[in-house]
Legacy VTK file of the C-alpha trace (Angstrom):
# vtk DataFile Version 3.0
C-alpha trace
ASCII
DATASET POLYDATA
POINTS 489 float
-20.165 28.890 10.500
-21.907 27.174 7.588
-23.925 29.356 5.243
-26.344 28.372 2.450
-23.570 29.064 -0.073
-21.133 26.774 1.740
-20.435 23.726 -0.495
-19.889 21.663 2.658
-23.460 22.247 3.818
-24.835 21.768 0.318
-23.147 18.372 0.045
-24.287 17.238 3.492
-27.912 18.345 3.070
-28.424 15.721 0.362
-28.289 13.050 3.072
-30.569 14.603 5.690
-33.552 12.363 5.005
-31.414 9.209 4.915
-29.975 9.568 8.414
-31.703 9.559 11.809
-31.941 13.087 13.210
-29.356 12.361 15.898
-26.831 11.041 13.367
-27.417 13.961 11.031
-26.771 16.402 13.879
-23.528 14.589 14.727
-22.513 14.691 11.067
-23.007 18.466 10.956
-20.809 18.805 14.039
-17.790 17.105 12.451
-17.838 18.148 8.780
-15.707 21.235 9.402
-13.303 19.435 11.731
-10.298 17.877 9.939
-10.061 14.132 10.498
-7.170 12.872 12.588
-4.416 11.135 10.626
-3.678 7.487 11.253
-0.376 5.671 11.602
-0.338 2.099 10.265
2.636 0.051 11.444
4.658 -1.853 8.822
4.237 -5.507 9.790
7.151 -6.563 7.579
9.514 -4.563 9.796
7.486 -4.709 13.031
5.836 -8.134 13.399
4.667 -7.071 16.875
3.091 -3.673 16.179
1.715 -2.858 19.635
5.067 -2.577 21.489
6.603 -0.745 18.521
3.808 1.821 18.496
3.992 2.181 22.282
7.695 3.071 22.009
7.029 5.690 19.349
4.119 7.168 21.293
6.334 7.614 24.327
9.298 8.916 22.318
7.275 11.479 20.342
4.519 12.267 22.879
1.648 10.998 20.760
-1.887 10.739 22.047
-3.624 8.028 20.064
-6.594 5.697 19.912
-6.777 2.298 18.191
-8.682 1.866 14.955
-11.356 -0.802 15.495
-10.874 -2.512 12.132
-7.046 -2.572 12.101
-4.919 -4.103 14.864
-1.757 -2.359 13.615
-3.116 1.185 13.192
-3.908 4.126 15.453
-5.382 7.602 15.003
-3.170 10.388 16.337
-5.142 13.051 18.205
-2.121 15.104 19.292
1.624 14.876 18.750
4.574 16.807 20.110
6.573 15.465 17.154
4.347 15.039 14.069
4.353 11.478 12.654
5.707 12.774 9.342
8.888 14.110 10.965
10.349 10.986 12.566
13.208 8.652 11.718
10.791 5.729 11.677
8.640 7.371 9.022
11.599 8.126 6.758
12.727 4.505 6.976
9.337 2.957 6.250
8.411 1.680 9.694
4.898 3.048 9.330
2.577 4.718 6.826
0.488 7.842 7.430
-3.025 7.860 5.962
-6.638 8.593 6.715
-8.038 5.867 8.943
-10.961 5.225 6.594
-8.617 4.249 3.758
-7.488 1.241 5.823
-10.999 -0.206 5.568
-11.020 -1.791 2.064
-8.117 -4.207 2.585
-9.506 -5.135 6.014
-12.534 -6.626 4.232
-10.537 -9.350 2.472
-10.354 -12.904 3.795
-7.108 -14.858 3.975
-5.477 -15.440 0.593
-5.333 -19.067 -0.608
-1.876 -20.647 -1.050
-0.205 -19.373 -4.203
-3.013 -16.822 -4.599
-2.674 -13.698 -6.731
-3.748 -10.167 -5.826
-4.545 -7.287 -8.187
-4.577 -3.682 -7.004
-6.240 -2.091 -10.016
-5.706 1.604 -9.140
-2.765 1.406 -6.765
-1.088 4.816 -6.421
-0.060 6.342 -4.049
0.496 2.906 -2.517
-0.959 2.887 0.988
-3.462 0.135 0.254
-0.843 -1.733 -1.797
1.494 -1.913 1.192
-1.421 -3.109 3.304
-2.150 -5.854 0.757
1.525 -6.859 0.805
1.760 -7.113 4.579
-1.573 -8.956 4.804
0.174 -11.888 3.091
3.607 -11.261 4.655
5.017 -10.401 1.216
4.787 -14.097 0.315
2.617 -13.840 -2.836
2.516 -11.510 -5.801
0.624 -8.220 -5.653
0.214 -6.719 -9.122
0.020 -2.959 -8.498
-1.419 -1.197 -11.533
-2.126 2.472 -12.085
-3.326 4.124 -15.275
-1.476 7.393 -14.562
2.183 7.278 -15.595
2.903 10.345 -13.479
1.969 8.476 -10.298
4.137 5.392 -10.793
7.408 6.686 -9.348
5.747 7.677 -6.081
4.150 4.228 -5.910
7.481 2.517 -6.505
9.215 4.602 -3.828
6.538 3.693 -1.274
6.945 -0.021 -2.052
10.746 0.120 -1.790
10.580 2.014 1.488
8.093 -0.542 2.810
10.415 -3.412 1.895
7.862 -4.995 -0.455
9.588 -7.457 -2.783
6.707 -9.544 -4.135
5.244 -6.773 -6.251
5.082 -5.632 -9.847
4.093 -2.106 -10.906
2.304 -1.747 -14.249
0.826 1.169 -16.175
-2.356 0.199 -18.012
-5.974 1.366 -18.109
-7.669 -0.706 -15.428
-10.662 -1.117 -17.729
-8.586 -3.426 -19.955
-7.204 -5.824 -17.340
-10.357 -7.933 -17.117
-10.326 -8.661 -20.855
-6.583 -9.375 -20.794
-6.547 -11.604 -17.696
-10.005 -13.117 -17.107
-10.448 -15.579 -14.229
-6.915 -14.922 -12.947
-6.798 -13.242 -9.524
-7.897 -14.463 -6.092
-8.292 -10.945 -4.686
-8.987 -7.751 -6.614
-8.987 -4.326 -5.006
-10.638 -1.530 -6.953
-10.220 1.737 -5.071
-11.881 3.673 -7.840
-11.185 7.254 -8.966
-13.997 9.386 -7.585
-15.234 12.881 -6.721
-13.603 12.672 -3.247
-16.777 13.936 -1.582
-15.856 12.614 1.861
-18.049 15.180 3.663
-15.237 16.480 5.824
-12.799 19.346 5.383
-9.306 18.336 4.316
-6.236 20.300 3.269
-5.568 17.852 0.444
-9.208 17.443 -0.668
-11.078 20.746 -0.154
-14.803 20.791 -0.730
-15.950 21.868 -4.160
-19.280 21.602 -5.967
-19.650 18.436 -8.070
-21.745 18.861 -11.209
-24.225 16.193 -12.355
-22.200 15.782 -15.536
-19.031 15.071 -13.570
-20.857 12.479 -11.461
-22.136 10.771 -14.604
-18.666 10.612 -16.145
-17.136 9.258 -12.964
-19.886 6.664 -12.529
-19.450 5.485 -16.124
-15.741 4.946 -15.575
-16.303 3.301 -12.203
-18.786 0.889 -13.786
-16.298 -0.051 -16.508
-13.572 -0.575 -13.915
-15.850 -2.743 -11.773
-16.720 -4.938 -14.759
-13.018 -5.334 -15.457
-12.272 -6.144 -11.810
-14.920 -8.858 -11.636
-13.799 -10.309 -14.965
-10.194 -10.519 -13.731
-11.252 -12.415 -10.596
-11.498 -16.191 -10.382
-14.797 -17.885 -9.571
-15.078 -17.667 -5.794
-12.585 -14.810 -5.588
-13.150 -11.640 -3.592
-13.460 -8.167 -5.102
-13.497 -5.064 -2.914
-14.916 -1.914 -4.489
-14.199 1.308 -2.611
-14.217 5.076 -3.031
-13.381 8.076 -0.862
-16.740 9.652 -1.732
-20.135 9.215 -0.130
-22.018 10.192 -3.296
-24.444 7.279 -3.907
-24.190 7.835 -7.673
-20.584 6.592 -7.423
-21.183 3.964 -4.751
-24.444 2.040 -4.344
-25.649 3.046 -7.815
-22.517 1.597 -9.451
-22.981 -1.677 -7.565
-26.704 -1.804 -8.307
-26.127 -1.176 -12.012
-23.557 -3.979 -12.113
-25.867 -6.466 -10.365
-28.699 -5.579 -12.756
-26.526 -5.774 -15.869
-24.756 -9.009 -14.868
-27.225 -11.045 -12.800
-25.720 -14.091 -11.107
-22.131 -13.023 -11.800
-21.345 -11.772 -8.295
-23.006 -11.207 -4.952
-22.345 -8.744 -2.176
-21.028 -10.215 1.055
-21.850 -9.010 4.560
-18.977 -7.107 6.105
-16.716 -9.206 8.353
-16.227 -6.099 10.517
-19.059 -6.500 12.999
-17.982 -3.405 14.962
-19.040 -1.134 12.073
-22.775 -0.492 11.834
-22.814 1.470 8.604
-25.116 -0.142 6.013
-25.283 1.137 2.476
-28.332 2.911 1.095
-31.020 1.022 -0.819
-32.634 4.170 -2.240
-31.597 7.740 -2.970
-33.375 10.717 -4.525
-36.177 8.672 -6.034
-34.111 5.730 -7.235
-34.361 2.242 -5.724
-31.163 0.181 -5.603
-30.661 -3.573 -5.535
-31.382 -4.699 -1.940
-27.884 -6.191 -1.728
-26.422 -2.681 -1.536
-27.433 -2.651 2.136
-24.514 -5.066 2.670
-22.003 -2.396 1.641
-20.337 -0.091 4.167
-21.077 3.644 4.189
-18.564 5.020 6.681
-20.053 8.375 7.677
-17.503 10.830 9.161
-19.202 10.910 12.575
-19.105 7.138 13.096
-15.379 6.577 13.620
-13.808 10.029 13.411
-12.639 9.503 9.827
-13.265 11.076 6.462
-16.291 9.711 4.656
-15.641 6.446 2.822
-17.481 3.681 0.993
-16.554 0.019 0.552
-18.230 -3.197 -0.522
-17.067 -6.789 -0.782
-18.246 -8.976 -3.649
-17.813 -12.690 -4.309
-17.606 -13.777 -7.936
-20.070 -16.580 -8.629
-19.996 -17.009 -12.432
-17.914 -15.911 -15.434
-18.394 -12.399 -16.742
-18.881 -12.361 -20.489
-16.296 -9.819 -21.654
-14.585 -10.221 -25.009
-11.148 -11.622 -24.281
-8.221 -9.653 -25.711
-4.514 -10.366 -25.952
-2.524 -8.284 -23.451
0.490 -6.210 -24.503
3.553 -8.380 -24.849
7.291 -7.906 -24.691
9.533 -10.998 -24.641
11.174 -11.310 -21.239
14.477 -11.910 -22.998
14.403 -8.238 -24.046
14.782 -7.142 -20.417
18.395 -8.309 -20.259
17.686 -10.136 -16.994
19.241 -13.575 -16.524
18.600 -16.154 -13.811
21.501 -16.650 -11.420
22.976 -20.136 -11.482
22.317 -22.249 -8.386
25.988 -22.710 -7.551
26.697 -18.997 -7.961
23.775 -18.129 -5.711
24.911 -20.596 -3.044
28.400 -19.092 -3.025
27.017 -15.550 -2.861
24.601 -16.297 -0.026
27.382 -18.010 1.878
29.470 -14.830 1.680
26.566 -12.698 2.843
25.795 -15.013 5.746
29.445 -14.893 6.784
29.395 -11.088 6.631
26.077 -10.334 8.351
25.328 -13.569 10.263
21.913 -13.747 8.621
20.641 -16.525 6.347
18.882 -14.979 3.342
18.000 -18.389 1.884
15.019 -18.794 4.184
13.654 -15.414 3.110
13.997 -16.204 -0.594
12.132 -19.484 -0.208
9.417 -18.112 2.043
8.672 -15.251 -0.334
9.066 -17.201 -3.591
11.757 -14.830 -4.859
14.245 -15.735 -7.580
17.643 -14.053 -8.067
18.322 -12.463 -11.466
21.077 -10.238 -12.745
21.537 -7.601 -15.411
25.252 -6.958 -15.899
26.580 -6.319 -12.374
23.200 -5.489 -10.815
21.234 -8.204 -8.996
17.495 -8.343 -8.300
14.997 -10.536 -6.469
12.047 -11.209 -8.750
8.645 -12.697 -7.858
8.352 -16.267 -9.101
4.607 -15.812 -9.673
5.186 -12.862 -11.992
7.774 -14.794 -13.968
5.453 -17.796 -14.301
2.234 -15.928 -15.060
3.104 -12.524 -16.550
6.700 -12.720 -17.777
5.947 -11.105 -21.146
3.768 -8.320 -19.724
5.563 -4.949 -19.909
6.185 -3.521 -16.452
7.265 -0.237 -14.929
9.126 -1.971 -12.097
9.031 -5.284 -10.305
10.873 -7.175 -7.645
13.482 -5.799 -5.284
17.084 -4.563 -5.619
19.402 -7.239 -4.215
22.857 -5.734 -4.710
25.742 -5.406 -7.130
29.281 -6.538 -7.774
31.864 -3.834 -7.150
35.274 -5.194 -8.059
35.799 -8.387 -6.045
33.049 -7.570 -3.544
29.291 -8.025 -3.612
27.546 -5.002 -2.133
24.141 -5.628 -0.630
21.575 -2.996 -1.658
20.494 -0.296 0.753
16.914 -1.563 0.292
17.924 -5.027 1.515
19.619 -3.550 4.569
16.616 -1.344 5.292
14.360 -4.407 5.037
16.466 -7.000 6.893
19.169 -5.040 8.731
17.324 -5.288 12.040
18.151 -9.006 12.028
21.890 -8.713 11.294
24.239 -9.569 14.140
27.558 -8.708 12.476
28.972 -5.963 10.240
26.709 -3.555 12.089
27.902 -0.199 13.418
26.097 1.630 16.207
26.566 5.268 15.318
27.444 7.651 18.183
24.620 10.029 18.987
26.836 13.050 18.257
27.179 11.903 14.622
23.591 10.850 14.071
22.200 14.126 12.706
25.162 14.531 10.336
24.470 11.037 9.011
20.742 11.597 8.612
21.442 14.767 6.617
23.255 12.623 4.050
26.862 13.419 4.965
29.709 10.927 5.056
31.273 10.150 8.427
35.006 10.870 8.383
37.602 9.612 10.828
35.182 7.447 12.793
36.266 4.119 14.240
33.918 1.652 12.527
35.090 -1.127 14.813
34.343 -4.732 13.900
33.186 -3.967 10.350
34.925 -5.352 7.301
36.855 -2.883 5.166
35.278 -1.969 1.796
32.034 -3.667 2.830
28.496 -2.351 3.098
27.813 -1.702 6.776
24.384 -1.697 8.423
23.908 1.262 10.768
21.862 1.518 13.933
21.507 4.130 16.607
21.791 3.520 20.339
18.061 2.743 20.491
18.419 -0.015 17.894
16.764 1.838 15.005
17.884 0.918 11.508
19.607 3.953 9.951
20.403 2.525 6.545
23.757 1.608 5.059
27.213 3.002 4.398
30.363 1.812 2.636
33.390 1.362 4.887
36.132 3.166 2.945
39.602 4.217 4.185
39.116 7.209 6.470
35.366 7.550 5.994
32.015 5.823 5.962
30.294 6.784 2.711
26.639 7.649 3.178
24.289 5.496 1.074
20.976 6.816 2.344
18.339 7.180 -0.394
17.108 10.737 -0.916
13.694 9.902 0.571
15.335 9.155 3.949
17.593 12.217 4.156
16.747 14.852 6.735
16.574 18.382 5.349
18.994 20.667 7.279
LINES 1 490
489 0 1 2 3 4 5 6 7 8 9 10 11 12 13 14 15 16 17 18 19 20 21 22 23 24 25 26 27 28 29 30 31 32 33 34 35 36 37 38 39 40 41 42 43 44 45 46 47 48 49 50 51 52 53 54 55 56 57 58 59 60 61 62 63 64 65 66 67 68 69 70 71 72 73 74 75 76 77 78 79 80 81 82 83 84 85 86 87 88 89 90 91 92 93 94 95 96 97 98 99 100 101 102 103 104 105 106 107 108 109 110 111 112 113 114 115 116 117 118 119 120 121 122 123 124 125 126 127 128 129 130 131 132 133 134 135 136 137 138 139 140 141 142 143 144 145 146 147 148 149 150 151 152 153 154 155 156 157 158 159 160 161 162 163 164 165 166 167 168 169 170 171 172 173 174 175 176 177 178 179 180 181 182 183 184 185 186 187 188 189 190 191 192 193 194 195 196 197 198 199 200 201 202 203 204 205 206 207 208 209 210 211 212 213 214 215 216 217 218 219 220 221 222 223 224 225 226 227 228 229 230 231 232 233 234 235 236 237 238 239 240 241 242 243 244 245 246 247 248 249 250 251 252 253 254 255 256 257 258 259 260 261 262 263 264 265 266 267 268 269 270 271 272 273 274 275 276 277 278 279 280 281 282 283 284 285 286 287 288 289 290 291 292 293 294 295 296 297 298 299 300 301 302 303 304 305 306 307 308 309 310 311 312 313 314 315 316 317 318 319 320 321 322 323 324 325 326 327 328 329 330 331 332 333 334 335 336 337 338 339 340 341 342 343 344 345 346 347 348 349 350 351 352 353 354 355 356 357 358 359 360 361 362 363 364 365 366 367 368 369 370 371 372 373 374 375 376 377 378 379 380 381 382 383 384 385 386 387 388 389 390 391 392 393 394 395 396 397 398 399 400 401 402 403 404 405 406 407 408 409 410 411 412 413 414 415 416 417 418 419 420 421 422 423 424 425 426 427 428 429 430 431 432 433 434 435 436 437 438 439 440 441 442 443 444 445 446 447 448 449 450 451 452 453 454 455 456 457 458 459 460 461 462 463 464 465 466 467 468 469 470 471 472 473 474 475 476 477 478 479 480 481 482 483 484 485 486 487 488
């Protein structure tokens, strides 16, 4: 039961006068109930998400309900097998997140041809993968995060998702607007915040937030928003979001921006008509710009989620920030060299002969260019090479494969991404060997019938699920599963 000393109740009481009595009562009912997790289906690997999710629900005994603002996501109310313990999760067929965090990307309109997207505070990567699949991985998403310690997790999520048209950078988001003004067609700013979502959570327990902490967070959020708007083209869309419902970090930040930069941007009505969750226009004696009513204040009781805030802005005029030169490192220093056309044609011909799949269409559709460093080959985003080639990066593009003696070995990431479409050099692993394989062990003495010796073999189980790749060696199939996919014994 809540008590006066309970920080949950203290946080919620701030909003009593801003909600109808019925809504406030409903809010009190849910604040101490953990929100149900959501499963968002990877559209790169499951272009038809509904039948894929139906199969998983039956296989794992999930009870679920659709999320009204995402056609490829469902909230799981009960599960015999938790979503985090399935083969599909380990191989990137879906992402687990709070349903509310799907909201920001759902606010964007379609990206124009050759458009660029900036995810200004990208880690851990859930929204980045959603941005990637919203454009079918066909245009560049620049995924930046200011925390170096969070980059590896972000990169792993992108590789598991099969996202090739991405670049991961490590810069203060506040600087990007001065470095790249008028550049991006979509900018997502999911800003660092106090995480006051007004609902209990194992990962984000309630704690008191001091006025000083709110002020520091709001100051940083304001600087990030200025940078985000500066980086956007005229007419581009900027989505500002937080996982807090504190108005000081939400409507107040937007109102301050509109007052400081009149005519630079306007708030847009939400395209999600099913959500009736207008932002506040006043709070604790302060009046906000009337446009803040167009933002979305997703209270926990409205859709069974954690509390969340999001707003969509349209840039209408340049933002007068002092332009600065971005960090620079000549691309030649990377050691990457473009693959010659004739060499690429010969290589793709070999791969098509081996797997009966034409990679050329994928390269063209996704604007990916093949590069090599020594014996390692990569697929790099053409838009990054044309627009940001000298910008230092943490990682970009996608592992393609490597030469091993006379043979070219396709990367495990490529097989995880495209192996479902291969019709040759595929081995269906017997069910009795499946657990051994998933625990990372080699398969010895198995008859890998129909698969070329010394080649990289795509594995599936009897149900057609992609189980990664192995190398067909004499007497054994060497396990090439990445550590993130291995099942702990």
